C-alpha positions in Angstrom: 0.0 0.0 0.0 1.5 3.4 -1.0 1.4 6.7 0.8 -1.5 8.0 -1.4 -3.7 5.0 -0.4 -2.9 5.5 3.2 -3.3 9.3 3.3 -6.6 9.4 1.6 -8.1 12.8 0.8 -11.8 13.2 1.6 -13.4 16.2 -0.1 -16.5 17.8 1.3 -18.7 18.4 -1.8 -19.5 22.1 -2.5 -23.2 21.5 -2.1 -22.7 20.0 1.3 -20.1 22.4 2.7 -22.5 25.3 2.8 -23.8 24.7 6.3 -22.7 23.0 9.5 -26.0 21.2 9.7 -25.6 19.7 6.3 -22.0 18.7 7.1 -23.3 16.9 10.1 -26.0 15.2 8.2 -23.5 14.0 5.6 -20.9 13.1 8.4 -18.4 15.3 6.5 -16.1 17.6 8.5 -12.7 19.3 7.9 -9.8 17.5 9.6 -10.1 18.7 13.3 -7.9 21.7 14.1 -6.3 19.8 17.1 -5.2 17.0 14.8 -3.6 19.6 12.4 -1.9 21.4 15.3 -0.4 18.1 16.6 1.0 17.3 13.2 2.5 20.8 12.6 3.9 20.9 16.2 5.9 17.9 15.3 7.5 19.8 12.5 8.2 22.8 14.8 9.9 20.5 17.3 11.8 18.5 14.7 10.3 15.3 16.1 10.3 12.8 13.3 9.1 9.9 15.4 6.1 11.7 16.7 5.4 13.1 13.2 5.2 9.6 11.8 2.9 8.6 14.6 0.6 11.6 13.8 0.7 10.7 10.1 -0.5 7.2 11.1 -3.5 8.9 12.8 -4.2 10.7 9.6 -3.9 7.5 7.7 -6.7 6.0 9.7 -9.0 9.1 9.5 -8.1 10.4 6.1 -7.5 14.1 5.3 -10.8 16.0 5.1 -10.9 19.3 3.2 -13.5 21.6 1.6 -14.0 21.6 -2.1 -11.5 24.0 -3.6 -11.8 22.9 -7.2 -14.0 20.7 -9.3 -10.9 19.3 -10.9 -9.4 16.4 -8.8 -5.8 17.1 -9.7 -6.1 20.8 -8.8 -7.9 19.9 -5.6 -5.0 17.9 -4.5 -2.5 20.6 -5.5 -4.4 23.3 -3.6 -4.5 21.1 -0.5 -0.8 20.3 -0.8 0.2 24.0 -1.2 -1.9 24.9 1.9 -0.2 22.1 3.9 3.3 23.0 2.9 2.7 26.7 3.5 1.6 26.0 7.1 4.4 23.5 7.6 6.9 26.1 6.5 5.7 28.6 9.0 6.0 26.0 11.8 9.5 25.1 10.6 10.5 28.7 10.9 9.1 28.9 14.4 11.2 25.8 15.1 14.3 27.7 14.2 14.8 26.9 10.5 16.3 29.8 8.6 13.6 31.8 6.8 15.3 31.8 3.5 15.9 28.0 3.6 12.3 27.4 4.6 10.8 29.6 1.9 13.1 28.1 -0.7 12.1 24.7 0.4 8.4 25.6 0.1 8.8 27.3 -3.3 10.7 24.3 -4.7 7.9 22.0 -3.6 5.2 24.2 -5.2 7.2 24.3 -8.4 7.5 20.6 -8.4 3.8 19.8 -7.9 2.9 22.4 -10.5 4.4 20.0 -13.1 2.5 16.9 -11.7 -0.9 15.8 -12.8 -1.3 12.7 -10.8 -3.1 13.2 -7.4 -1.3 10.1 -6.1 2.2 11.5 -6.8 1.2 14.9 -5.3 0.2 13.2 -2.0 3.4 11.1 -2.0 5.5 14.2 -2.7 3.7 16.1 0.1 4.3 13.3 2.7 8.0 13.1 1.7 8.5 16.8 1.9 6.9 17.2 5.3 9.2 14.5 6.6 12.2 16.2 5.0 11.2 19.5 6.4 10.9 18.0 9.9 14.4 16.5 9.5 15.8 19.9 8.5 14.4 21.5 11.7 15.8 18.7 13.8 19.2 18.9 12.1 19.3 22.7 12.4 18.4 22.5 16.1 21.3 20.1 16.8 23.8 22.1 14.7 23.3 25.4 16.6 25.3 24.3 19.6 28.4 23.4 17.5 31.2 25.5 16.0 30.9 26.8 12.5 33.3 24.1 11.1 31.2 21.3 12.6 28.0 22.8 11.4 29.4 23.1 7.9 30.6 19.5 8.2 27.1 18.3 9.3 25.4 20.3 6.5 27.7 18.6 3.9 26.9 15.2 5.4 23.2 15.7 5.3 23.3 16.9 1.7 25.4 14.0 0.5 24.1 10.9 2.3 23.5 9.3 -1.1 27.3 9.3 -1.6 30.3 7.6 0.1 31.6 10.4 2.3 35.2 10.4 3.3 37.1 12.3 6.0 39.0 14.0 3.3 35.8 15.2 1.6 34.8 16.9 4.9 38.3 18.2 5.5 38.4 19.9 2.1 34.8 21.3 2.6 35.9 22.9 5.9 39.4 23.9 4.9 41.0 21.8 7.6 43.3 18.8 7.7 41.9 15.2 8.0 43.3 14.7 11.4 42.1 18.1 12.8 38.5 17.7 11.5 38.3 14.2 12.9 39.6 15.4 16.3 37.3 18.4 16.4 34.2 16.4 15.4 34.9 13.8 18.1 35.5 16.5 20.7 32.3 18.5 20.0 29.9 15.7 18.9 31.1 12.9 21.1 31.4 10.3 18.3 33.6 9.7 15.3 32.7 10.8 11.8 32.0 7.3 10.4 29.6 6.5 13.2 27.8 9.8 12.8 27.5 9.4 9.0 26.1 5.9 9.5 23.5 7.1 12.0 22.3 9.8 9.7 21.9 7.3 6.9 20.0 5.0 9.1 17.7 7.8 10.3 16.9 8.7 6.6 16.4 5.0 5.9 13.4 5.0 8.4 11.8 7.7 6.3 12.4 5.8 3.1 10.9 2.6 4.7 7.9 4.6 5.7 7.5 5.8 2.1 7.6 2.3 0.8 11.2 1.8 -0.3 12.4 -1.8 -0.1 15.8 -2.7 1.3 17.5 -3.0 -2.1 16.4 0.5 -3.2 17.5 2.0 0.2 20.9 0.4 -0.2 21.3 1.9 -3.6 20.0 5.3 -2.5 22.1 5.6 0.6 25.2 3.8 -0.5 25.1 0.7 1.7 27.4 -2.0 0.3 24.8 -4.7 0.7 21.4 -5.5 2.1 22.8 -7.6 4.9 25.0 -4.7 6.0 22.1 -2.4 6.0 19.8 -4.8 7.9 22.5 -5.5 10.4 23.3 -1.8 11.0 19.6 -1.0 11.3 19.0 -3.7 13.9 22.0 -2.7 15.9 20.9 1.0 15.9 17.2 0.6 16.5 16.8 -2.9 18.0 14.5 -4.1 15.3 14.9 -5.1 11.6 13.7 -2.8 8.8 10.8 -5.2 8.2 9.8 -5.0 11.8 10.0 -1.3 11.7 7.7 -1.1 8.6 5.1 -3.3 10.4 5.3 -1.0 13.5 4.5 2.2 11.6 1.9 0.9 9.2 
């Protein structure tokens, strides 16, 4: 089952949405405000685990919106733009740089403008909300580190699909291999290879939630084999990728 099937969109027909009484009679309401606030608060807090939990709640209830267009594709696009606009505001409240947040939102809107499939719009929205939450979490953690380490972390987060070496990071920061390794361990409390692996594994949870299989995750994040990925995942989280998927569906 894909994200679109899980995050079903229920539209209140225009003829029903005219009065509260008629909405009650048709059992059609907008998604409760408190449910929306819980979801957007997860973004503000950079809490990816809680976000996924709240997405599960929406999966069970479905997203209920008023009719904004008679065209199904445009209806989904309008809903997605509304969601990402609110999500961006909460991300800024969570400490994300305004320019980065607005650029993220603008990029998403440009992307869905080229998409006609409602299914892909919903999948893209779910993916971007998770990415935005990860950005808030990453930004929050980086603020307590020195500029060199923040730059190092930014490079890692942008290049998780590659094999990242200490030399790559040293060149990015303008420092020697030994010094960046020493500085990172001193400030972060773990060595670079361990940190990079943990970041890849955190992203792998998002990919699993979105329906990626182990093979595709290994290709996307640069794991040398599925057995290596499964072993590292279980060591980090105490369960296998398959068990994780079952727990969040």
